[in-house]
C-alpha angles and dihedrals in degrees: 000000000000112000125190118202128187127180131188106196141040092259090046091053090054091056092042091057092046093051093043093052093048095050095043089054087059090056097260126134116242129191105198125183139162125214100213147040094286094076097091094054090063098036093250122138116247120243111259116200127006128331089233092056092047092049092051092051093048091048088060098039107035139063094214140020126201121194113195102201140045118353090227091062091053094046093052092045097052099036097092092051104045109115115149141343086237093064111016116105123241112275123199134179126205125184115240093249093055096240098126138021113199127202099221107168139013094013097170114021092030092046096236094138094053092045090048091057091047096050093042090054091047095054099029095249133142112258112228113204120169105177107123098232092050094044089052095042092242133144114278114202097198093048089048091050092052093047093049094044096245132148112237108212103199127035091187093056089044088057090050091051090052091047092050091049091051088051088052095247117148119242122213120240130205125174134181088198135069112272119219128187127028114314109236114257090240089067131064131189089199095060112094104166133077121004120000145162123244120197106198143115086238107086092182097062113097112190090172133049086247113025131190107201121215109191118196112222096230108119121111119199114211107200133185126177144167117264111277096018107160120240091243092065092048092048093047094054093044091052090048092052093047092051093047091052097040087236117155118235085227090064093067112108101175148337123244135191143144119297090246085074099048091108097034105137097213094050093045091049091050093051091047093049093048093039093235129149114243123213129179137198136202121253088249092055092048093047090059093058118110127209132193104241094016133258134290096245129198124198090204093053090048091052091052101038106020093245129077098229129025108175100048095043092046093050093049095045093049092046095045092232140121097210127071123224090202123010123219118313114189131198139149097348095318133101125194132187130171133214127179122221115236108269141179129178105243119203091165 
């Protein structure tokens, strides 16, 4: 997580430093500034430039923003940059005396509500959360999707689910994955009519007349390619494999390959365009991977890379599995295989 903090008074700087230090100790990145002459006393850089400019930059670069000062300052600062709950970062406000921490924007999908509770507990403040489902202690589908690392395919249907829950209507539930923990009383796996939630990597399957799809981000693409293969060929084969397997693009968590390809322009361009992390392994690491049913080996690939199969072994190693979801598919100098990370739906 990358957290941006800005304070406006001496007392606010004290809290800013305390929160920054605590979150950096957890391995997070914190950008901490003070708008005023008290910054130096607490070892916090002073804001250079306008608050509006800083806020716009942090909106683009950070996951969360914390304003330590008046709520009105925060509201005016973020107003020009608010776009959508699907993309806006979490925004919190804390008063300079540390009495209250307020979840101001992106409470569920952005994680502001959860962060509000964390920071309030850290400084001994009262968390102020105004989203209706949280205030009423009810199930929140967008908060659940964020917590379980799922893509939520329709904000409008998510709003309808929330509205139905507040009106005490039961929502249907379907899952392709094992469910652990107690299913919330607002959901029912027996209900098949009306509006329902589907948890699946297949975004085309509609188990309800009106289906909100939650897609777990658990698919790993193992990709091999000839040197100089253009991004268009890689993308074309990936899209073909996804379509053949009814696997949503939103289910892809990362791309994996051999370290010989770590600077391959086509692969790097593909990962950049699809906003996917790219990890590579040595031939020795790939050779040690096991697969139920064995690998589709190539003597030519072994001669070039030192291992008989790149895409299948990379996908399994990155996913931590021994079984492929989709074995190697080859075409036009590219090979693609898919493995799914182990996953359960946790209502605990």
